[in-house]
mmCIF file as gemmi writes it, N, C-alpha and C atoms, coordinates in Angstrom:
data_model
loop_
_atom_site.group_PDB
_atom_site.id
_atom_site.type_symbol
_atom_site.label_atom_id
_atom_site.label_alt_id
_atom_site.label_comp_id
_atom_site.label_asym_id
_atom_site.label_entity_id
_atom_site.label_seq_id
_atom_site.pdbx_PDB_ins_code
_atom_site.Cartn_x
_atom_site.Cartn_y
_atom_site.Cartn_z
_atom_site.occupancy
_atom_site.B_iso_or_equiv
_atom_site.pdbx_formal_charge
_atom_site.auth_seq_id
_atom_site.auth_asym_id
_atom_site.pdbx_PDB_model_num
ATOM 1 N N . UNK Axp A 1 ? -32.348 -50.365 65.81 1 0 ? 1 A 1
ATOM 2 C CA . UNK Axp A 1 ? -32.313 -51.445 66.777 1 0 ? 1 A 1
ATOM 3 C C . UNK Axp A 1 ? -33.218 -51.072 67.947 1 0 ? 1 A 1
ATOM 4 N N . UNK Axp A 2 ? -34.115 -51.96 68.345 1 0 ? 2 A 1
ATOM 5 C CA . UNK Axp A 2 ? -35.029 -51.637 69.443 1 0 ? 2 A 1
ATOM 6 C C . UNK Axp A 2 ? -34.29 -51.442 70.769 1 0 ? 2 A 1
ATOM 7 N N . UNK Axp A 3 ? -34.809 -50.524 71.559 1 0 ? 3 A 1
ATOM 8 C CA . UNK Axp A 3 ? -34.259 -50.232 72.872 1 0 ? 3 A 1
ATOM 9 C C . UNK Axp A 3 ? -35.06 -51.034 73.896 1 0 ? 3 A 1
ATOM 10 N N . UNK Axp A 4 ? -34.475 -52.095 74.424 1 0 ? 4 A 1
ATOM 11 C CA . UNK Axp A 4 ? -35.16 -53.007 75.336 1 0 ? 4 A 1
ATOM 12 C C . UNK Axp A 4 ? -34.479 -52.955 76.686 1 0 ? 4 A 1
ATOM 13 N N . UNK Axp A 5 ? -35.312 -52.78 77.728 1 0 ? 5 A 1
ATOM 14 C CA . UNK Axp A 5 ? -34.781 -52.704 79.093 1 0 ? 5 A 1
ATOM 15 C C . UNK Axp A 5 ? -35.686 -53.491 80.025 1 0 ? 5 A 1
ATOM 16 N N . UNK Axp A 6 ? -35.139 -54.01 81.114 1 0 ? 6 A 1
ATOM 17 C CA . UNK Axp A 6 ? -36.003 -54.646 82.11 1 0 ? 6 A 1
ATOM 18 C C . UNK Axp A 6 ? -36.803 -53.589 82.86 1 0 ? 6 A 1
ATOM 19 N N . UNK Axp A 7 ? -38.02 -53.918 83.252 1 0 ? 7 A 1
ATOM 20 C CA . UNK Axp A 7 ? -38.879 -52.976 83.953 1 0 ? 7 A 1
ATOM 21 C C . UNK Axp A 7 ? -38.231 -52.494 85.256 1 0 ? 7 A 1
ATOM 22 N N . UNK Axp A 8 ? -37.359 -53.277 85.817 1 0 ? 8 A 1
ATOM 23 C CA . UNK Axp A 8 ? -36.668 -52.868 87.048 1 0 ? 8 A 1
ATOM 24 C C . UNK Axp A 8 ? -35.812 -51.619 86.833 1 0 ? 8 A 1
ATOM 25 N N . UNK Axp A 9 ? -35.441 -51.329 85.567 1 0 ? 9 A 1
ATOM 26 C CA . UNK Axp A 9 ? -34.674 -50.112 85.28 1 0 ? 9 A 1
ATOM 27 C C . UNK Axp A 9 ? -35.485 -48.848 85.56 1 0 ? 9 A 1
ATOM 28 N N . UNK Axp A 10 ? -36.806 -48.975 85.735 1 0 ? 10 A 1
ATOM 29 C CA . UNK Axp A 10 ? -37.622 -47.804 86.024 1 0 ? 10 A 1
ATOM 30 C C . UNK Axp A 10 ? -37.323 -47.214 87.402 1 0 ? 10 A 1
ATOM 31 N N . UNK Axp A 11 ? -36.592 -47.953 88.236 1 0 ? 11 A 1
ATOM 32 C CA . UNK Axp A 11 ? -36.163 -47.364 89.51 1 0 ? 11 A 1
ATOM 33 C C . UNK Axp A 11 ? -35.334 -46.122 89.243 1 0 ? 11 A 1
ATOM 34 N N . UNK Axp A 12 ? -34.636 -46.124 88.114 1 0 ? 12 A 1
ATOM 35 C CA . UNK Axp A 12 ? -33.899 -44.954 87.657 1 0 ? 12 A 1
ATOM 36 C C . UNK Axp A 12 ? -34.619 -44.447 86.397 1 0 ? 12 A 1
ATOM 37 N N . UNK Axp A 13 ? -35.862 -43.979 86.593 1 0 ? 13 A 1
ATOM 38 C CA . UNK Axp A 13 ? -36.689 -43.641 85.443 1 0 ? 13 A 1
ATOM 39 C C . UNK Axp A 13 ? -36.107 -42.515 84.593 1 0 ? 13 A 1
ATOM 40 N N . UNK Axp A 14 ? -35.333 -41.633 85.176 1 0 ? 14 A 1
ATOM 41 C CA . UNK Axp A 14 ? -34.719 -40.557 84.387 1 0 ? 14 A 1
ATOM 42 C C . UNK Axp A 14 ? -33.797 -41.147 83.314 1 0 ? 14 A 1
ATOM 43 N N . UNK Axp A 15 ? -33.096 -42.206 83.651 1 0 ? 15 A 1
ATOM 44 C CA . UNK Axp A 15 ? -32.218 -42.863 82.682 1 0 ? 15 A 1
ATOM 45 C C . UNK Axp A 15 ? -32.998 -43.51 81.556 1 0 ? 15 A 1
ATOM 46 N N . UNK Axp A 16 ? -34.154 -44.08 81.887 1 0 ? 16 A 1
ATOM 47 C CA . UNK Axp A 16 ? -34.997 -44.712 80.864 1 0 ? 16 A 1
ATOM 48 C C . UNK Axp A 16 ? -35.607 -43.633 79.971 1 0 ? 16 A 1
ATOM 49 N N . UNK Axp A 17 ? -36.092 -42.548 80.588 1 0 ? 17 A 1
ATOM 50 C CA . UNK Axp A 17 ? -36.752 -41.496 79.816 1 0 ? 17 A 1
ATOM 51 C C . UNK Axp A 17 ? -35.8 -40.797 78.854 1 0 ? 17 A 1
ATOM 52 N N . UNK Axp A 18 ? -34.535 -40.693 79.201 1 0 ? 18 A 1
ATOM 53 C CA . UNK Axp A 18 ? -33.585 -40.029 78.293 1 0 ? 18 A 1
ATOM 54 C C . UNK Axp A 18 ? -33.353 -40.849 77.025 1 0 ? 18 A 1
ATOM 55 N N . UNK Axp A 19 ? -33.655 -42.133 77.083 1 0 ? 19 A 1
ATOM 56 C CA . UNK Axp A 19 ? -33.459 -42.99 75.912 1 0 ? 19 A 1
ATOM 57 C C . UNK Axp A 19 ? -34.633 -42.945 74.933 1 0 ? 19 A 1
ATOM 58 N N . UNK Axp A 20 ? -35.709 -42.268 75.319 1 0 ? 20 A 1
ATOM 59 C CA . UNK Axp A 20 ? -36.888 -42.188 74.453 1 0 ? 20 A 1
ATOM 60 C C . UNK Axp A 20 ? -36.742 -40.992 73.534 1 0 ? 20 A 1
ATOM 61 N N . UNK Axp A 21 ? -36.949 -41.216 72.237 1 0 ? 21 A 1
ATOM 62 C CA . UNK Axp A 21 ? -36.983 -40.108 71.286 1 0 ? 21 A 1
ATOM 63 C C . UNK Axp A 21 ? -38.032 -40.444 70.232 1 0 ? 21 A 1
ATOM 64 N N . UNK Axp A 22 ? -38.381 -39.458 69.435 1 0 ? 22 A 1
ATOM 65 C CA . UNK Axp A 22 ? -39.416 -39.643 68.436 1 0 ? 22 A 1
ATOM 66 C C . UNK Axp A 22 ? -39.089 -40.83 67.529 1 0 ? 22 A 1
ATOM 67 N N . UNK Axp A 23 ? -40.032 -41.734 67.405 1 0 ? 23 A 1
ATOM 68 C CA . UNK Axp A 23 ? -39.85 -42.906 66.565 1 0 ? 23 A 1
ATOM 69 C C . UNK Axp A 23 ? -38.993 -43.991 67.177 1 0 ? 23 A 1
ATOM 70 N N . UNK Axp A 24 ? -38.595 -43.81 68.429 1 0 ? 24 A 1
ATOM 71 C CA . UNK Axp A 24 ? -37.735 -44.791 69.088 1 0 ? 24 A 1
ATOM 72 C C . UNK Axp A 24 ? -38.22 -45.039 70.516 1 0 ? 24 A 1
ATOM 73 N N . UNK Axp A 25 ? -39.24 -45.871 70.677 1 0 ? 25 A 1
ATOM 74 C CA . UNK Axp A 25 ? -39.755 -46.14 72.014 1 0 ? 25 A 1
ATOM 75 C C . UNK Axp A 25 ? -38.812 -47.049 72.802 1 0 ? 25 A 1
ATOM 76 N N . UNK Axp A 26 ? -39.061 -47.119 74.095 1 0 ? 26 A 1
ATOM 77 C CA . UNK Axp A 26 ? -38.333 -48.052 74.953 1 0 ? 26 A 1
ATOM 78 C C . UNK Axp A 26 ? -39.289 -49.195 75.286 1 0 ? 26 A 1
ATOM 79 N N . UNK Axp A 27 ? -38.859 -50.411 75.048 1 0 ? 27 A 1
ATOM 80 C CA . UNK Axp A 27 ? -39.643 -51.603 75.363 1 0 ? 27 A 1
ATOM 81 C C . UNK Axp A 27 ? -39.174 -52.131 76.708 1 0 ? 27 A 1
ATOM 82 N N . UNK Axp A 28 ? -40.13 -52.359 77.602 1 0 ? 28 A 1
ATOM 83 C CA . UNK Axp A 28 ? -39.791 -52.857 78.93 1 0 ? 28 A 1
ATOM 84 C C . UNK Axp A 28 ? -40.195 -54.319 79.05 1 0 ? 28 A 1
ATOM 85 N N . UNK Axp A 29 ? -39.313 -55.101 79.647 1 0 ? 29 A 1
ATOM 86 C CA . UNK Axp A 29 ? -39.592 -56.518 79.849 1 0 ? 29 A 1
ATOM 87 C C . UNK Axp A 29 ? -39.84 -56.793 81.326 1 0 ? 29 A 1
ATOM 88 N N . UNK Axp A 30 ? -40.632 -57.804 81.563 1 0 ? 30 A 1
ATOM 89 C CA . UNK Axp A 30 ? -40.895 -58.266 82.927 1 0 ? 30 A 1
ATOM 90 C C . UNK Axp A 30 ? -40.72 -59.778 82.91 1 0 ? 30 A 1
ATOM 91 N N . UNK Axp A 31 ? -39.845 -60.272 83.752 1 0 ? 31 A 1
ATOM 92 C CA . UNK Axp A 31 ? -39.513 -61.706 83.774 1 0 ? 31 A 1
ATOM 93 C C . UNK Axp A 31 ? -39.051 -62.197 82.398 1 0 ? 31 A 1
ATOM 94 N N . UNK Axp A 32 ? -38.317 -61.342 81.704 1 0 ? 32 A 1
ATOM 95 C CA . UNK Axp A 32 ? -37.745 -61.727 80.42 1 0 ? 32 A 1
ATOM 96 C C . UNK Axp A 32 ? -38.685 -61.658 79.238 1 0 ? 32 A 1
ATOM 97 N N . UNK Axp A 33 ? -39.893 -61.201 79.438 1 0 ? 33 A 1
ATOM 98 C CA . UNK Axp A 33 ? -40.872 -61.118 78.349 1 0 ? 33 A 1
ATOM 99 C C . UNK Axp A 33 ? -41.309 -59.672 78.148 1 0 ? 33 A 1
ATOM 100 N N . UNK Axp A 34 ? -41.597 -59.321 76.892 1 0 ? 34 A 1
ATOM 101 C CA . UNK Axp A 34 ? -42.079 -57.982 76.593 1 0 ? 34 A 1
ATOM 102 C C . UNK Axp A 34 ? -43.362 -57.696 77.348 1 0 ? 34 A 1
ATOM 103 N N . UNK Axp A 35 ? -43.448 -56.515 77.941 1 0 ? 35 A 1
ATOM 104 C CA . UNK Axp A 35 ? -44.598 -56.207 78.775 1 0 ? 35 A 1
ATOM 105 C C . UNK Axp A 35 ? -45.153 -54.797 78.536 1 0 ? 35 A 1
ATOM 106 N N . UNK Axp A 36 ? -44.28 -53.805 78.39 1 0 ? 36 A 1
ATOM 107 C CA . UNK Axp A 36 ? -44.702 -52.418 78.277 1 0 ? 36 A 1
ATOM 108 C C . UNK Axp A 36 ? -43.9 -51.684 77.204 1 0 ? 36 A 1
ATOM 109 N N . UNK Axp A 37 ? -44.458 -50.552 76.766 1 0 ? 37 A 1
ATOM 110 C CA . UNK Axp A 37 ? -43.76 -49.665 75.838 1 0 ? 37 A 1
ATOM 111 C C . UNK Axp A 37 ? -43.898 -48.249 76.357 1 0 ? 37 A 1
ATOM 112 N N . UNK Axp A 38 ? -42.801 -47.526 76.357 1 0 ? 38 A 1
ATOM 113 C CA . UNK Axp A 38 ? -42.84 -46.105 76.684 1 0 ? 38 A 1
ATOM 114 C C . UNK Axp A 38 ? -42.442 -45.365 75.42 1 0 ? 38 A 1
ATOM 115 N N . UNK Axp A 39 ? -43.299 -44.429 75.001 1 0 ? 39 A 1
ATOM 116 C CA . UNK Axp A 39 ? -43.024 -43.689 73.782 1 0 ? 39 A 1
ATOM 117 C C . UNK Axp A 39 ? -43.478 -42.246 73.952 1 0 ? 39 A 1
ATOM 118 N N . UNK Axp A 40 ? -43.011 -41.38 73.06 1 0 ? 40 A 1
ATOM 119 C CA . UNK Axp A 40 ? -43.416 -39.991 73.101 1 0 ? 40 A 1
ATOM 120 C C . UNK Axp A 40 ? -44.908 -39.881 72.827 1 0 ? 40 A 1
ATOM 121 N N . UNK Axp A 41 ? -45.559 -38.932 73.468 1 0 ? 41 A 1
ATOM 122 C CA . UNK Axp A 41 ? -46.995 -38.741 73.318 1 0 ? 41 A 1
ATOM 123 C C . UNK Axp A 41 ? -47.371 -38.467 71.866 1 0 ? 41 A 1
ATOM 124 N N . UNK Axp A 42 ? -46.579 -37.687 71.171 1 0 ? 42 A 1
ATOM 125 C CA . UNK Axp A 42 ? -46.87 -37.373 69.766 1 0 ? 42 A 1
ATOM 126 C C . UNK Axp A 42 ? -46.897 -38.642 68.916 1 0 ? 42 A 1
ATOM 127 N N . UNK Axp A 43 ? -45.955 -39.546 69.139 1 0 ? 43 A 1
ATOM 128 C CA . UNK Axp A 43 ? -45.936 -40.815 68.394 1 0 ? 43 A 1
ATOM 129 C C . UNK Axp A 43 ? -47.18 -41.639 68.704 1 0 ? 43 A 1
ATOM 130 N N . UNK Axp A 44 ? -47.557 -41.68 69.974 1 0 ? 44 A 1
ATOM 131 C CA . UNK Axp A 44 ? -48.759 -42.418 70.384 1 0 ? 44 A 1
ATOM 132 C C . UNK Axp A 44 ? -49.993 -41.834 69.701 1 0 ? 44 A 1
ATOM 133 N N . UNK Axp A 45 ? -50.141 -40.509 69.728 1 0 ? 45 A 1
ATOM 134 C CA . UNK Axp A 45 ? -51.31 -39.869 69.121 1 0 ? 45 A 1
ATOM 135 C C . UNK Axp A 45 ? -51.372 -40.109 67.618 1 0 ? 45 A 1
ATOM 136 N N . UNK Axp A 46 ? -50.221 -40.1 66.943 1 0 ? 46 A 1
ATOM 137 C CA . UNK Axp A 46 ? -50.188 -40.385 65.508 1 0 ? 46 A 1
ATOM 138 C C . UNK Axp A 46 ? -50.67 -41.809 65.229 1 0 ? 46 A 1
ATOM 139 N N . UNK Axp A 47 ? -50.194 -42.763 66.016 1 0 ? 47 A 1
ATOM 140 C CA . UNK Axp A 47 ? -50.602 -44.158 65.814 1 0 ? 47 A 1
ATOM 141 C C . UNK Axp A 47 ? -52.093 -44.332 66.068 1 0 ? 47 A 1
ATOM 142 N N . UNK Axp A 48 ? -52.615 -43.669 67.094 1 0 ? 48 A 1
ATOM 143 C CA . UNK Axp A 48 ? -54.047 -43.741 67.38 1 0 ? 48 A 1
ATOM 144 C C . UNK Axp A 48 ? -54.859 -43.145 66.235 1 0 ? 48 A 1
ATOM 145 N N . UNK Axp A 49 ? -54.393 -42.036 65.655 1 0 ? 49 A 1
ATOM 146 C CA . UNK Axp A 49 ? -55.088 -41.403 64.535 1 0 ? 49 A 1
ATOM 147 C C . UNK Axp A 49 ? -55.098 -42.321 63.315 1 0 ? 49 A 1
ATOM 148 N N . UNK Axp A 50 ? -53.989 -42.99 63.064 1 0 ? 50 A 1
ATOM 149 C CA . UNK Axp A 50 ? -53.914 -43.922 61.93 1 0 ? 50 A 1
ATOM 150 C C . UNK Axp A 50 ? -54.88 -45.086 62.144 1 0 ? 50 A 1
ATOM 151 N N . UNK Axp A 51 ? -54.919 -45.61 63.357 1 0 ? 51 A 1
ATOM 152 C CA . UNK Axp A 51 ? -55.843 -46.714 63.656 1 0 ? 51 A 1
ATOM 153 C C . UNK Axp A 51 ? -57.287 -46.278 63.455 1 0 ? 51 A 1
ATOM 154 N N . UNK Axp A 52 ? -57.619 -45.066 63.927 1 0 ? 52 A 1
ATOM 155 C CA . UNK Axp A 52 ? -58.983 -44.56 63.765 1 0 ? 52 A 1
ATOM 156 C C . UNK Axp A 52 ? -59.325 -44.392 62.29 1 0 ? 52 A 1
ATOM 157 N N . UNK Axp A 53 ? -58.404 -43.818 61.512 1 0 ? 53 A 1
ATOM 158 C CA . UNK Axp A 53 ? -58.628 -43.634 60.085 1 0 ? 53 A 1
ATOM 159 C C . UNK Axp A 53 ? -58.826 -44.967 59.378 1 0 ? 53 A 1
ATOM 160 N N . UNK Axp A 54 ? -57.959 -45.926 59.664 1 0 ? 54 A 1
ATOM 161 C CA . UNK Axp A 54 ? -58.067 -47.236 59.02 1 0 ? 54 A 1
ATOM 162 C C . UNK Axp A 54 ? -59.377 -47.934 59.39 1 0 ? 54 A 1
ATOM 163 N N . UNK Axp A 55 ? -59.816 -47.761 60.634 1 0 ? 55 A 1
ATOM 164 C CA . UNK Axp A 55 ? -61.09 -48.345 61.077 1 0 ? 55 A 1
ATOM 165 C C . UNK Axp A 55 ? -62.251 -47.742 60.291 1 0 ? 55 A 1
ATOM 166 N N . UNK Axp A 56 ? -62.244 -46.417 60.127 1 0 ? 56 A 1
ATOM 167 C CA . UNK Axp A 56 ? -63.309 -45.754 59.379 1 0 ? 56 A 1
ATOM 168 C C . UNK Axp A 56 ? -63.286 -46.153 57.899 1 0 ? 56 A 1
ATOM 169 N N . UNK Axp A 57 ? -62.103 -46.273 57.324 1 0 ? 57 A 1
ATOM 170 C CA . UNK Axp A 57 ? -62.001 -46.713 55.928 1 0 ? 57 A 1
ATOM 171 C C . UNK Axp A 57 ? -62.532 -48.134 55.758 1 0 ? 57 A 1
ATOM 172 N N . UNK Axp A 58 ? -62.237 -48.976 56.725 1 0 ? 58 A 1
ATOM 173 C CA . UNK Axp A 58 ? -62.746 -50.359 56.668 1 0 ? 58 A 1
ATOM 174 C C . UNK Axp A 58 ? -64.264 -50.38 56.774 1 0 ? 58 A 1
ATOM 175 N N . UNK Axp A 59 ? -64.836 -49.538 57.628 1 0 ? 59 A 1
ATOM 176 C CA . UNK Axp A 59 ? -66.3 -49.448 57.726 1 0 ? 59 A 1
ATOM 177 C C . UNK Axp A 59 ? -66.888 -49.041 56.381 1 0 ? 59 A 1
ATOM 178 N N . UNK Axp A 60 ? -66.247 -48.088 55.718 1 0 ? 60 A 1
ATOM 179 C CA . UNK Axp A 60 ? -66.713 -47.649 54.405 1 0 ? 60 A 1
ATOM 180 C C . UNK Axp A 60 ? -66.628 -48.751 53.369 1 0 ? 60 A 1
ATOM 181 N N . UNK Axp A 61 ? -65.543 -49.502 53.405 1 0 ? 61 A 1
ATOM 182 C CA . UNK Axp A 61 ? -65.4 -50.614 52.458 1 0 ? 61 A 1
ATOM 183 C C . UNK Axp A 61 ? -66.479 -51.658 52.678 1 0 ? 61 A 1
ATOM 184 N N . UNK Axp A 62 ? -66.737 -51.991 53.933 1 0 ? 62 A 1
ATOM 185 C CA . UNK Axp A 62 ? -67.77 -52.983 54.259 1 0 ? 62 A 1
ATOM 186 C C . UNK Axp A 62 ? -69.138 -52.474 53.814 1 0 ? 62 A 1
ATOM 187 N N . UNK Axp A 63 ? -69.41 -51.193 54.064 1 0 ? 63 A 1
ATOM 188 C CA . UNK Axp A 63 ? -70.682 -50.598 53.642 1 0 ? 63 A 1
ATOM 189 C C . UNK Axp A 63 ? -70.825 -50.654 52.12 1 0 ? 63 A 1
ATOM 190 N N . UNK Axp A 64 ? -69.749 -50.343 51.409 1 0 ? 64 A 1
ATOM 191 C CA . UNK Axp A 64 ? -69.788 -50.404 49.953 1 0 ? 64 A 1
ATOM 192 C C . UNK Axp A 64 ? -70.039 -51.811 49.445 1 0 ? 64 A 1
ATOM 193 N N . UNK Axp A 65 ? -69.424 -52.791 50.102 1 0 ? 65 A 1
ATOM 194 C CA . UNK Axp A 65 ? -69.638 -54.187 49.696 1 0 ? 65 A 1
ATOM 195 C C . UNK Axp A 65 ? -71.079 -54.622 49.946 1 0 ? 65 A 1
ATOM 196 N N . UNK Axp A 66 ? -71.671 -54.166 51.043 1 0 ? 66 A 1
ATOM 197 C CA . UNK Axp A 66 ? -73.041 -54.566 51.396 1 0 ? 66 A 1
ATOM 198 C C . UNK Axp A 66 ? -74.088 -53.804 50.597 1 0 ? 66 A 1
ATOM 199 N N . UNK Axp A 67 ? -73.9 -52.494 50.479 1 0 ? 67 A 1
ATOM 200 C CA . UNK Axp A 67 ? -74.933 -51.643 49.908 1 0 ? 67 A 1
ATOM 201 C C . UNK Axp A 67 ? -74.661 -51.225 48.471 1 0 ? 67 A 1
ATOM 202 N N . UNK Axp A 68 ? -73.501 -51.568 47.954 1 0 ? 68 A 1
ATOM 203 C CA . UNK Axp A 68 ? -73.156 -51.218 46.585 1 0 ? 68 A 1
ATOM 204 C C . UNK Axp A 68 ? -72.313 -49.966 46.514 1 0 ? 68 A 1
ATOM 205 N N . UNK Axp A 69 ? -71.641 -49.817 45.386 1 0 ? 69 A 1
ATOM 206 C CA . UNK Axp A 69 ? -70.731 -48.701 45.176 1 0 ? 69 A 1
ATOM 207 C C . UNK Axp A 69 ? -71.34 -47.739 44.176 1 0 ? 69 A 1
ATOM 208 N N . UNK Axp A 70 ? -70.977 -46.473 44.274 1 0 ? 70 A 1
ATOM 209 C CA . UNK Axp A 70 ? -71.397 -45.468 43.304 1 0 ? 70 A 1
ATOM 210 C C . UNK Axp A 70 ? -70.391 -45.425 42.163 1 0 ? 70 A 1
ATOM 211 N N . UNK Axp A 71 ? -70.919 -45.194 40.976 1 0 ? 71 A 1
ATOM 212 C CA . UNK Axp A 71 ? -70.03 -45.004 39.827 1 0 ? 71 A 1
ATOM 213 C C . UNK Axp A 71 ? -69.516 -43.566 39.842 1 0 ? 71 A 1
ATOM 214 N N . UNK Axp A 72 ? -68.469 -43.306 39.071 1 0 ? 72 A 1
ATOM 215 C CA . UNK Axp A 72 ? -67.921 -41.961 38.977 1 0 ? 72 A 1
ATOM 216 C C . UNK Axp A 72 ? -68.977 -40.996 38.453 1 0 ? 72 A 1
ATOM 217 N N . UNK Axp A 73 ? -69.768 -41.44 37.489 1 0 ? 73 A 1
ATOM 218 C CA . UNK Axp A 73 ? -70.818 -40.591 36.924 1 0 ? 73 A 1
ATOM 219 C C . UNK Axp A 73 ? -71.859 -40.248 37.985 1 0 ? 73 A 1
ATOM 220 N N . UNK Axp A 74 ? -72.225 -41.199 38.836 1 0 ? 74 A 1
ATOM 221 C CA . UNK Axp A 74 ? -73.198 -40.935 39.905 1 0 ? 74 A 1
ATOM 222 C C . UNK Axp A 74 ? -72.645 -39.93 40.922 1 0 ? 74 A 1
ATOM 223 N N . UNK Axp A 75 ? -71.384 -40.033 41.21 1 0 ? 75 A 1
ATOM 224 C CA . UNK Axp A 75 ? -70.761 -39.102 42.161 1 0 ? 75 A 1
ATOM 225 C C . UNK Axp A 75 ? -70.723 -37.702 41.563 1 0 ? 75 A 1
ATOM 226 N N . UNK Axp A 76 ? -70.328 -37.593 40.294 1 0 ? 76 A 1
ATOM 227 C CA . UNK Axp A 76 ? -70.291 -36.289 39.644 1 0 ? 76 A 1
ATOM 228 C C . UNK Axp A 76 ? -71.682 -35.658 39.613 1 0 ? 76 A 1
ATOM 229 N N . UNK Axp A 77 ? -72.7 -36.471 39.328 1 0 ? 77 A 1
ATOM 230 C CA . UNK Axp A 77 ? -74.07 -35.963 39.279 1 0 ? 77 A 1
ATOM 231 C C . UNK Axp A 77 ? -74.511 -35.511 40.668 1 0 ? 77 A 1
ATOM 232 N N . UNK Axp A 78 ? -74.227 -36.292 41.678 1 0 ? 78 A 1
ATOM 233 C CA . UNK Axp A 78 ? -74.642 -35.973 43.048 1 0 ? 78 A 1
ATOM 234 C C . UNK Axp A 78 ? -73.994 -34.694 43.552 1 0 ? 78 A 1
ATOM 235 N N . UNK Axp A 79 ? -72.729 -34.5 43.244 1 0 ? 79 A 1
ATOM 236 C CA . UNK Axp A 79 ? -71.995 -33.35 43.745 1 0 ? 79 A 1
ATOM 237 C C . UNK Axp A 79 ? -71.798 -32.25 42.689 1 0 ? 79 A 1
ATOM 238 N N . UNK Axp A 80 ? -72.417 -32.409 41.548 1 0 ? 80 A 1
ATOM 239 C CA . UNK Axp A 80 ? -72.36 -31.437 40.459 1 0 ? 80 A 1
ATOM 240 C C . UNK Axp A 80 ? -70.926 -31.058 40.113 1 0 ? 80 A 1
ATOM 241 N N . UNK Axp A 81 ? -70.086 -32.083 39.936 1 0 ? 81 A 1
ATOM 242 C CA . UNK Axp A 81 ? -68.684 -31.872 39.569 1 0 ? 81 A 1
ATOM 243 C C . UNK Axp A 81 ? -68.597 -31.856 38.051 1 0 ? 81 A 1
ATOM 244 N N . UNK Axp A 82 ? -67.981 -30.827 37.525 1 0 ? 82 A 1
ATOM 245 C CA . UNK Axp A 82 ? -67.815 -30.765 36.067 1 0 ? 82 A 1
ATOM 246 C C . UNK Axp A 82 ? -66.343 -30.987 35.719 1 0 ? 82 A 1
ATOM 247 N N . UNK Axp A 83 ? -66.101 -31.441 34.511 1 0 ? 83 A 1
ATOM 248 C CA . UNK Axp A 83 ? -64.726 -31.699 34.063 1 0 ? 83 A 1
ATOM 249 C C . UNK Axp A 83 ? -64.034 -30.437 33.719 1 0 ? 83 A 1
């Protein structure tokens, strides 16, 4: 269940911070609407790494669609991979 608090609860930020744990961010609302997220740095860095990886994979897919794909035989020949 998501942990949702009004941003005004940050006046007692120690109470808000104790509710944060790995994989369980605190969502802050402002005027009844979602506005901010507080999460552990490790969780943030993992999400950023996944986004970067997915972006690079998408670039590769687009490049393959535009410039063509290599066959398995071409890859083995290029990298001298033997069975």
